[in-house]
C-alpha positions in Angstrom: 66.3 128.6 110.3 69.2 126.3 110.1 72.8 127.0 109.6 72.8 125.2 106.3 69.4 126.8 105.2 71.2 130.4 106.1 74.4 129.6 104.1 72.8 128.3 101.1 70.6 131.5 101.0 73.6 133.4 101.5 75.5 131.7 98.8 72.2 132.4 96.4 72.5 136.1 97.0 76.0 136.2 96.2 75.3 134.6 92.8 72.4 136.7 92.3 74.4 139.7 93.1 77.2 138.6 90.7 75.3 137.4 88.0 73.7 141.1 88.0 77.1 142.6 88.1 78.4 140.7 85.1 75.9 141.1 83.0 75.6 144.9 83.7 79.4 145.4 83.3 79.1 143.6 79.7 76.4 146.1 78.9 78.5 149.1 80.0 81.4 147.9 78.2 79.1 147.4 74.9 76.9 150.5 74.8 78.4 152.7 77.5 77.4 153.2 81.2 75.3 156.4 81.0 73.2 154.9 78.6 72.7 151.7 79.8 69.7 151.5 81.8 68.6 149.8 84.8 65.7 147.9 83.5 68.2 146.5 80.2 70.1 145.1 83.1 67.5 143.7 84.9 66.2 142.0 81.6 69.5 140.9 80.9 70.2 139.0 84.3 66.3 138.1 84.6 65.3 139.6 87.6 62.9 142.2 88.8 64.8 146.1 88.3 63.9 146.2 92.1 66.3 143.3 92.5 68.8 145.1 90.6 68.6 148.1 93.0 67.9 145.8 96.2 71.6 144.2 95.6 72.8 147.9 93.9 71.8 151.0 95.0 74.1 152.8 92.9 74.6 152.0 89.6 78.0 152.6 89.3 78.8 150.1 92.3 77.5 147.5 89.5 80.7 148.4 87.2 83.2 148.9 90.1 82.8 145.7 92.2 86.1 145.5 93.8 85.9 148.8 95.0 86.2 147.3 98.6 89.6 145.8 97.8 90.6 149.0 96.2 89.9 151.1 99.1 91.2 148.8 101.8 94.4 147.3 99.7 97.2 150.0 100.9 96.0 149.9 104.5 95.9 146.3 104.6 99.5 146.0 102.9 100.5 148.5 105.9 99.0 146.4 108.8 100.2 143.0 107.4 103.8 143.8 107.4 106.3 141.8 108.8 108.3 143.4 111.9 111.0 145.9 111.0 109.4 146.6 107.6 108.6 150.4 106.5 105.4 151.5 105.4 106.8 151.9 102.0 108.5 149.0 101.9 105.5 147.1 102.3 103.2 149.0 99.7 106.8 148.5 97.0 106.7 145.3 97.6 102.6 144.6 97.3 102.9 146.9 94.0 105.4 144.4 92.5 103.2 141.3 93.6 100.2 143.3 91.9 102.3 143.7 88.7 103.4 140.4 88.2 99.9 139.0 89.2 98.7 141.4 86.7 96.1 142.4 89.1 92.8 143.7 88.2 92.6 145.7 91.3 95.6 147.8 90.3 95.1 148.7 86.8 94.9 145.5 84.7 91.4 145.7 83.8 91.7 144.9 79.7 91.1 147.8 77.2 87.0 147.2 77.4 86.6 147.8 81.0 89.7 150.9 81.0 88.0 152.3 78.2 84.5 152.2 79.8 85.5 154.4 82.8 87.4 156.6 80.7 84.4 157.3 78.5 81.7 157.8 81.4 82.2 161.0 83.2 80.3 159.3 86.0 82.8 156.7 86.5 85.7 158.6 86.1 84.0 160.7 89.3 83.7 157.4 91.0 87.0 156.4 90.6 88.6 159.5 91.8 86.3 159.1 95.1 87.7 155.9 95.5 91.6 156.8 95.1 90.6 159.7 98.1 89.2 156.7 100.2 91.8 155.0 99.6 94.5 157.6 100.8 92.1 158.1 104.0 91.9 154.4 104.8 96.0 154.4 104.7 96.5 157.6 106.5 94.2 155.9 109.0 96.2 152.8 109.2 99.5 154.5 109.5 98.3 156.6 112.5 97.1 153.5 114.2 100.5 152.0 113.4 102.6 154.7 114.5 100.6 155.4 117.7 99.6 158.5 116.6 96.7 160.7 116.7 93.6 160.2 114.1 94.6 163.7 112.5 98.4 163.4 112.9 99.7 165.2 110.1 102.8 163.2 109.7 100.4 159.8 109.0 97.9 162.3 106.6 101.1 163.7 104.8 102.9 160.2 104.3 99.2 158.6 103.2 99.1 161.3 100.3 102.4 160.9 99.4 102.5 156.9 99.2 99.0 157.0 97.6 99.7 159.5 95.4 102.4 157.0 93.8 99.5 154.3 93.3 97.1 156.8 91.8 99.7 158.1 89.1 100.7 154.4 88.4 97.2 153.2 87.9 96.8 155.8 85.9 99.7 154.9 83.9 98.5 151.3 83.3 95.2 152.7 82.2 97.0 154.9 79.4 99.1 152.2 78.2 95.8 149.6 78.0 94.4 152.3 76.2 97.1 152.7 73.9 96.7 149.0 73.0 99.7 147.8 74.7 99.5 143.8 75.8 99.5 143.2 79.4 103.3 141.9 79.9 104.3 144.5 78.2 102.7 147.0 80.4 103.7 145.2 83.4 107.3 145.6 82.0 107.2 148.7 81.3 105.3 150.0 85.2 107.8 147.3 86.8 110.6 150.2 85.7 108.5 152.9 86.6 107.4 151.9 89.7 111.0 151.4 91.0 111.6 155.1 90.0 108.6 156.3 91.6 109.0 154.6 94.7 112.8 155.5 94.9 111.9 159.0 94.7 109.9 158.5 98.4 113.1 156.7 99.7 114.6 159.6 101.4 111.7 161.0 103.2 109.9 157.6 104.0 112.4 155.5 103.8 111.9 154.5 107.5 109.0 155.8 108.6 106.6 153.4 110.3 109.3 150.6 110.5 107.6 148.4 112.9 
């Protein structure tokens, strides 16, 4: 197979995956995650049921298609920070940028999507698991950047505190969204509250992992 043919094939696979995810999410928001079947998704996307399960072994992966970016986000912000910046400083800066951009990954997903998560027991559990995985990835990044062992208690404690702030702020964005507040208003509120939340960690983590 030529490089061009391989590239076209991969492009087609990405398009099919996105098509399935888009139709699935639309159905989930319209009729609920648990109530939507794989057969309905396949029909909407005009593919076979087996094609759906080949691309998405778990039904929830069709709804949470940004989960890889979500899990890796905090660790990547720490790894990419400039010399001399603390982990807390890097994460504060990244979160502020996310609020300014109203990034869906930090919670600005819109009322329909937020309601879909809130009303689904399965997706709510999945989201909590993603928060846990994000914390674990951050702990690994902190251990690496400080030259500590993978099980270093300081890295894991710092990760737990930093991830907790992000978890609280994510939930806050969801709450305000479900309350009918517009994104611009939510961003203004959360920007102020995030400053207070990150300030609470400054005495303990203000200089931690300053490369």
